[in-house]
C-alpha positions as CSV (number, residue, x, y, z in Angstrom):
1,M,208.2,12.6,73.8
2,G,206.7,12.3,70.3
3,F,203.2,13.4,71.5
4,G,204.6,16.6,72.9
5,I,206.1,17.6,69.6
6,Y,202.9,16.9,67.7
7,F,200.9,18.9,70.3
8,F,203.3,21.8,70.1
9,T,203.2,21.9,66.3
10,F,199.4,21.7,66.2
11,S,199.1,24.5,68.8
12,A,201.5,26.7,66.9
13,L,199.6,26.1,63.6
14,L,196.3,26.8,65.3
15,Y,197.7,30.1,66.8
16,V,199.0,31.3,63.4
17,Y,195.7,30.4,61.6
18,S,193.6,32.2,64.2
19,K,195.8,35.4,63.9
20,F,195.5,35.3,60.1
21,Y,191.7,34.7,60.3
22,A,191.2,37.6,62.8
23,Q,193.2,40.0,60.6
24,R,191.3,39.0,57.6
25,R,188.0,39.7,59.4
26,R,189.2,43.1,60.5
27,N,190.2,44.0,56.9
28,R,186.8,42.9,55.4
29,G,185.2,46.4,55.7
30,R,188.2,48.0,54.2
31,H,188.2,45.6,51.3
32,I,184.5,46.3,50.6
33,R,185.1,50.1,50.7
34,R,188.0,49.7,48.2
35,F,186.5,47.4,45.6
36,G,182.7,47.7,46.2
37,I,179.9,49.2,44.2
38,E,178.5,52.3,45.7
39,T,174.7,52.6,46.0
40,E,171.9,53.8,48.3
41,G,170.2,51.9,51.0
42,T,167.4,52.2,53.6
43,I,167.8,51.1,57.2
44,L,165.1,48.5,58.0
45,F,166.1,47.1,61.5
46,I,168.5,48.2,64.3
47,D,169.4,46.0,67.2
48,I,171.9,47.8,69.6
49,S,173.8,45.6,71.9
50,E,173.4,46.3,75.6
51,K,177.1,45.6,76.3
52,P,179.1,48.8,75.8
53,Q,182.4,46.9,75.4
54,S,181.0,44.5,72.8
55,R,182.9,44.3,69.5
56,Q,179.7,43.9,67.6
57,S,178.0,47.0,68.9
58,A,174.9,46.9,66.7
59,K,173.2,44.7,64.1
60,I,171.7,46.8,61.4
61,Q,169.8,45.4,58.5
62,I,169.6,47.5,55.4
63,Q,167.7,47.3,52.1
64,I,170.1,47.9,49.2
65,E,168.7,49.6,46.1
66,P,171.3,48.9,43.4
67,V,171.2,50.8,40.1
68,Q,170.9,47.5,38.2
69,G,169.3,44.4,39.5
70,R,166.8,43.7,42.3
71,N,166.7,45.1,45.8
72,F,168.2,42.9,48.5
73,V,168.6,43.0,52.3
74,A,172.1,42.8,53.9
75,E,173.8,43.4,57.2
76,L,175.6,46.8,57.6
77,I,179.2,46.8,58.9
78,G,181.6,49.6,59.8
79,I,179.2,52.2,61.1
80,P,181.1,54.6,63.4
81,R,180.1,54.6,67.1
82,T,179.5,58.3,67.0
83,L,176.6,57.9,64.6
84,M,175.0,54.9,66.4
85,N,172.7,57.1,68.5
86,S,171.6,59.3,65.6
87,V,170.6,56.6,63.1
88,K,167.0,55.4,63.0
89,V,164.9,53.1,61.0
90,G,164.0,54.6,57.6
91,D,167.2,56.7,57.2
92,K,169.0,56.6,53.8
93,V,172.7,55.8,53.7
94,R,175.3,55.5,51.1
95,V,177.0,52.1,51.2
96,K,179.3,49.9,49.2
97,Y,178.8,46.1,48.5
98,L,180.6,43.4,46.6
99,A,178.8,41.9,43.6
100,K,180.0,38.4,44.5
101,N,179.0,38.6,48.2
102,Q,176.0,40.8,48.8
103,R,175.3,39.6,52.4
104,E,177.5,42.4,54.0
105,V,177.8,46.0,53.0
106,A,180.2,48.7,54.3
107,F,178.9,52.1,55.5
108,I,180.0,55.2,53.6
109,T,177.8,58.2,54.7
110,L,174.5,59.0,56.3
111,M,172.4,60.8,53.7
112,N,169.5,62.4,55.6
113,Q,170.1,63.5,59.1
114,S,167.2,65.1,60.9
């Protein structure tokens, strides 16, 4: 009887934590767009997933060129699916990044579209 209560409590806590963690991951791009530093970047690498229903549709590495400091490479998140077929290596984009966590940047606009 006691084991069932512990199992139920553990399962409920795990469920609540997973929902909180999933919501936090969804809001990550929105947080970067709101509080980030806007700058320019160049697309270095594009790896488009072959699964059309995949949540992570593409992996895009970008070289960030901040106004102050050194250039760095990060992973781009939040690019709209409508632009996925039109972006290519070497394109310039406007992005935002957080100074404390420079590993991920949020997409703002595509600067040069040919």
